C-alpha positions as CSV (number, residue, x, y, z in Angstrom):
1,X,-0.1,0.1,0.2
2,X,2.7,2.4,0.5
3,X,3.9,2.0,-3.3
4,X,5.2,5.1,-4.5
5,X,4.9,6.4,-8.5
6,X,2.2,4.6,-10.6
7,X,0.2,1.6,-9.9
8,X,-3.8,0.5,-10.0
9,X,-5.5,2.6,-8.0
10,X,-8.0,0.8,-5.6
11,X,-10.8,0.1,-5.3
12,X,-11.3,2.7,-3.2
13,X,-10.1,5.0,-5.3
14,X,-11.5,4.1,-8.5
15,X,-14.7,4.5,-7.3
16,X,-14.1,7.7,-5.1
17,X,-12.9,9.3,-9.0
18,X,-16.0,7.0,-10.8
19,X,-18.7,9.0,-8.9
20,X,-17.1,12.3,-9.1
21,X,-15.7,12.7,-5.0
22,X,-19.1,11.0,-4.0
23,X,-22.2,13.5,-6.2
24,X,-23.0,10.7,-8.2
25,X,-25.5,7.8,-7.6
26,X,-23.7,4.0,-7.1
27,X,-26.6,3.0,-9.9
28,X,-25.3,5.9,-12.2
29,X,-22.5,4.9,-15.0
30,X,-20.2,7.7,-14.4
31,X,-20.6,10.3,-16.3
32,X,-24.5,9.9,-16.9
33,X,-27.3,12.4,-15.6
34,X,-29.3,9.1,-14.7
35,X,-29.2,6.0,-13.6
36,X,-28.2,2.8,-15.7
37,X,-31.4,2.0,-17.3
38,X,-31.8,5.1,-19.0
39,X,-30.2,4.0,-22.4
40,X,-30.2,7.3,-24.1
41,X,-28.2,8.9,-21.3
42,X,-26.1,5.5,-20.4
43,X,-25.3,5.9,-24.1
44,X,-23.6,8.9,-24.3
45,X,-20.8,8.1,-21.6
46,X,-20.5,4.2,-21.4
47,X,-19.6,1.9,-24.4
48,X,-21.0,-1.6,-23.6
49,X,-23.6,-4.2,-25.2
50,X,-26.3,-2.7,-26.6
51,X,-24.3,0.1,-28.9
52,X,-20.6,-0.9,-28.8
53,X,-20.6,-3.4,-32.6
54,X,-19.1,-5.8,-30.7
55,X,-15.9,-4.5,-30.2
56,X,-13.8,-1.4,-28.0
57,X,-14.1,1.5,-29.3
58,X,-10.9,4.7,-28.2
59,X,-10.6,6.5,-25.0
60,X,-12.5,10.0,-24.9
61,X,-14.9,9.2,-27.4
62,X,-17.4,10.0,-25.4
63,X,-18.4,12.6,-22.5
64,X,-15.9,12.4,-19.5
65,X,-17.2,12.4,-16.5
66,X,-17.3,15.6,-14.3
67,X,-13.7,15.5,-12.7
68,X,-12.8,14.8,-17.2
69,X,-12.3,11.1,-16.4
70,X,-13.3,9.0,-20.1
71,X,-14.6,6.1,-20.1
72,X,-14.9,5.0,-15.8
73,X,-18.2,3.0,-17.3
74,X,-17.6,1.1,-19.7
75,X,-15.2,0.6,-23.0
76,X,-13.6,-2.2,-20.8
77,X,-12.9,-3.7,-16.9
78,X,-10.3,-2.1,-14.7
79,X,-8.3,-3.2,-12.9
80,X,-7.4,-1.7,-9.5
81,X,-4.7,-3.1,-7.0
82,X,-7.1,-5.4,-4.3
83,X,-8.1,-8.4,-4.4
84,X,-11.1,-9.7,-4.0
85,X,-12.9,-10.3,-0.4
86,X,-15.7,-8.8,1.5
87,X,-16.7,-5.0,0.6
88,X,-17.9,-2.7,2.3
89,X,-20.0,-0.6,0.8
90,X,-20.2,2.7,2.8
91,X,-15.5,3.2,3.8
92,X,-14.3,6.0,2.1
93,X,-10.7,4.8,1.5
94,X,-11.6,0.7,1.0
95,X,-9.4,-1.4,0.7
96,X,-9.0,-4.7,-0.1
97,X,-6.6,-8.0,0.6
98,X,-3.0,-7.7,-0.5
99,X,-3.3,-11.3,-1.6
100,X,-5.6,-13.2,-3.4
101,X,-7.1,-15.1,-6.2
102,X,-8.4,-12.7,-8.4
103,X,-8.2,-8.8,-9.2
104,X,-11.1,-6.7,-8.3
105,X,-12.9,-4.7,-11.9
106,X,-15.1,-2.1,-11.8
107,X,-16.0,-0.4,-14.6
108,X,-17.8,-2.9,-16.6
109,X,-17.3,-3.6,-21.3
110,X,-18.5,-3.4,-24.4
111,X,-19.5,-6.9,-24.1
112,X,-21.4,-6.4,-21.0
113,X,-24.7,-5.7,-20.4
114,X,-25.8,-2.1,-18.7
115,X,-26.3,-2.4,-15.8
116,X,-22.1,-3.1,-14.8
117,X,-21.7,0.2,-16.3
118,X,-22.6,0.8,-12.7
119,X,-20.6,3.4,-10.2
120,X,-21.7,1.1,-7.5
121,X,-20.7,-3.2,-8.9
122,X,-17.7,-4.8,-9.0
123,X,-16.2,-7.9,-10.4
124,X,-14.7,-10.8,-9.5
125,X,-12.2,-11.3,-11.5
126,X,-10.6,-15.2,-11.9
127,X,-7.5,-14.3,-14.5
128,X,-4.4,-12.9,-15.0
129,X,-3.7,-13.5,-18.6
130,X,-5.2,-10.2,-21.0
131,X,-8.0,-10.5,-23.2
132,X,-9.8,-7.8,-25.1
133,X,-12.0,-7.0,-22.5
134,X,-10.1,-5.8,-19.9
135,X,-7.7,-2.4,-19.5
136,X,-6.0,-0.4,-16.6
137,X,-5.9,2.7,-15.3
138,X,-3.0,4.6,-13.9
139,X,-2.9,6.1,-10.3
140,X,0.4,7.8,-9.1
141,X,0.8,7.9,-5.3
142,X,1.9,11.5,-4.2
143,X,6.2,10.9,-4.3
């Protein structure tokens, strides 16, 4: 946890920026102004099974969230630092287990339905190889 420099974000960090520092409802896609069941609003901010054409897309082709971050929901799942474990829910700086069997992924992807785009949705991924569904976002600790 004391990594100095570039790394994967913790699950808590990911959720914090995806939810616009806690101001976005957890059943919304990041950057959306209505919940994930509103196809128009969700489609404005995310690539998912209903609008992706079964492929990934260049980052930044949808609307950014309020913090200026693109594709926090949709396009590809994002690896988090945390390993699978129980989630405390309301913790503001959650850090999951440092070891385990599978990493947590957040954000949904181009081949999954809109329910996985919710800022509060978490996915347990028990594979350590690359594919077209997963990617990563770099975080940086203060030096």
